[in-house]
Residue, then its C-alpha position, 0 to 999 in steps of 0.5 A: x687588470x682593469x678588463x678582468x675586474x668588470x666581469x667579476x664585479x658584474x657576476x656577483x649581482x647575477x646570483x641575486x635573482x636565483x637567490x630571490x627565486x629560491x626564497x619566494x618559491x620555496x615558502x614552506x619547502x624544507x632543506x633549502x628547496x627551490x620549488x614547493x613541489x607539493x603545491x606546484x603539483x597540486x595546482x597542475x593536477x587541479x588544472x588538468x582534473x577540474x574541467x573533466x571532473x566538472x563535465x562528469x559532475x554536470x552530466x551526473x547531475x542531469x542523469x540524477x535529475x532525470x532518474x528522479x523525474x522518471x521515478x515521480x512519473x512511475x509513482x503517479x502512474x501507479x497511483x492512478x492505476x490503483x484507482x482503476x481496479x474499481x472500474x476495469x472489470x465487469x465484476x467491479x460493477x456487480x454491486x447490488x443493494x438490498x432494501x427491506x420494506x419491513x426492516x423490523x421483520x427482516x433486513x437483507x444484504x446483497x453481494x455480487x451476482x444478486x438478482x436485481x428485482x422486487x420480491x415478497x418476503x414473509x416470516x412465519x417463525x423465527x429460529x429459537x434455541x431450547x431452554x429448560x428449567x428444572x424442578x425446584x431443588x430444596x436440599x443443600x446437596x443433590x447427589x453424586x454420579x456422572x451425567x452425559x449432556x448432549x446438544x444436537x450431535x455433540x455431547x460431553x460428560x460431567x462428574x459430581x462427587x462429594x466436592x461439588x454435590x450442590x446445584x451450584x457445583x453442578x452448574x459450574x461443572x457444566x459451564x467449564x466442561x471440555x467439549x461443551x458445544x454451547x449449553x449454559x447452566x444457571x442457578x435461579x433462587x425461587x420461592x419454592x427452592x433453587x432451579x437449574x436453567x439450561x440454555x442452548x446457544x444454538x438455534x434450530x430444531x435439531x439442536x435439542x438438549x438431552x441429559x442422561x446418567x451414565x454411572x449406572x446409579x440413580x444419584x442424579x436421575x432428577x436432572x436427566x431429560x430426553x425423549x420420553x423423559x421430560x418430567x424433570x424439566x419445563x421447556x421454557x423455549x423450544x428448539x425451532x427452525x425459522x420458517x419464511x417464504x420468498x415470493x411464495x416459495x417456503x423455506x426453513x433454516x436452523x438460524x435467523x441469518x439465511x444466505x442459501x435461499x437466494x443467490x447473492x442475498x443474505x436475509x437477517x430474520x428479526x421478527x414474525x410478519x403480521x397476519x391477516x385473513x381467514x385462516x390467518x396468513x403472514x403478510x409479506x413485505x417487499x425485498x428490493x435488489x438493485x444495482x448499487x449506483x451510489x457506490x459505482x458513482x463514488x468509484x467514478x468520482x474517485x477515478x476522475x479525481x485520481x486522473x486529475x492528480x495524474x494530469x497535474x504530475x504530467x504537466x509539472x514534469x513535461x509541461x512549460x510554465x510561461x510565467x516563470x519560463x521554466x520547462x519541466x524536467x521531462x519536457x520532450x521525453x519520449x516515454x512521458x509523451x508516449x504514455x500521455x498520448x495513450x492516456x488521452x486516446x483512452x479517455x476520448x475513445x468511443x466504446x462499443x457499449x451496445x448503446x449509441x447514447x452512452x458510449x463516451x465519457x462525455x456522454x455520461x457527464x465526464x468532460x475536459x477542462x481547459x487545463x486538461x483536468x476532468x469534471x463530472x456532471x453528477x446529474x448526467x452521470x446518475x441519469x446514465x446509471x439509472x437508465x442504462x447501467x449496463x452501458x456505463x459498465x461496458x464503457x469502463x470495464x469491457x475489453x476496450x473500455x476506458x478503465x480496462x484500456x488504461x490499466x493495460x497501457x499503464x501496466x505495459x509501460x511499467x512492466x519489465x519490457x515497458x517503455x518507462x522501464x527501458x528508459x529507467x534502465x538506460x538512465x541507470x546505465x548512464x549513471x553507472x558509466x559516469x561513476x566509472x568515468x569519475x573513478x577512472x579520472x581519480x586513478x589517472x590523477x593519482x598517477x599524474x600526481x605521482x609522475x609530476x612529483x617525481x619529475x619536479x622533485x628531481x628538478x628541485x634537487x638539481x636547482x638546489x644543487x645549482x643554487x649551492x654552486x652559485x652561492x659558493x662561487x659568489x663567496x669565492x669571487x667576493x674574496x678576490x682582491x679588488x683592482x682599481x685603475x689609476x685615474x691618470x694612468 
């Protein structure tokens, strides 16, 4: 009996660790579970997923940063390319200015193709519009009927009846008539009576006013006017063409704004030239047409400023800041270095301009600073524009010119098959691949969660069963009689 008591006594405490495990590991578990399956599976899945998800996240961040930097580079190049439009074609340099030696007599503007040079302009007459003043009307009514009013080749009809048979009624009918090409009727009150004033808005000898009565009667005869019938009105101003000359060649024009006398030049005639001599002749004034160096100079200055902005972006993206030991996001990037090299080659190229003096940017005053930006010596630039405008134009706009070459290079890099577009497509593909990897990992972890949950739930059930059995046996052993040995046996 003594040999059997000791094992029974020792079996009871062996159940305590299992009970303790069940108590500590099943915190929050229901039904006496031994293991908190949800917590355990979550920890195991997190341990498996964490490193892989961290790697994908880091790679995604790198690709996103590169995509953003590439977008900044493309934007900077596009902005710079916009500044080239004012310099990259020969037509961009076909800008002229026109200056009048007598701005009170005429002014002028010049557009592309205007012939540079100095010309004599004399104005002998300005184009005028006809104005007619009727004879005085003393009565309160004027009669009834229908008038046809014409100006040049256009005409319209006016009807006067008992509702508007006054001079004011006639004027209102003329002013509001459909199809009126530009005749204004005004009633003037004078000492001798009321007057009808007809004013044309169209200048030129062909734009004369005619008024005829078309109703077959004679109620409005006092207001008719035309060739051979001028007694009812006084001509206050005649319909007249402008008359002028350019370098001795005579011209006429129905208007005072003339754009068809000299190619690319618009003249605005404002007054009549003074005369001298016997017989009197108009004294001409000079018209000077020259290349618009002021605008071109401004465009070149804008080009330099735009390049300096681009240079700042290139340095930030691809350079290295020694003061902070920080490298640009695109440092070492083949696409950035490629376009940067092309830009530098264009800036420092020697262009066949037909001039050995002005064939580089430096020769017209554009030089490079230590930080890579450009500066303009305005005195040198103005001298180049004044002495050889054509060479400056060729330097920028010829097929091998600086602006033309830069435009071609940038357009190629940004084009559908360009290096920067290809790089962007590659980065987008990498970003999509990383997204797919992340999605696949989530799918795998969901499957792993389900598998582990099933496995540990089964184990939990087994352990719970064993715990119940152990508890039962402990209770049974506890009910057995205790056998004690006699001390002196």
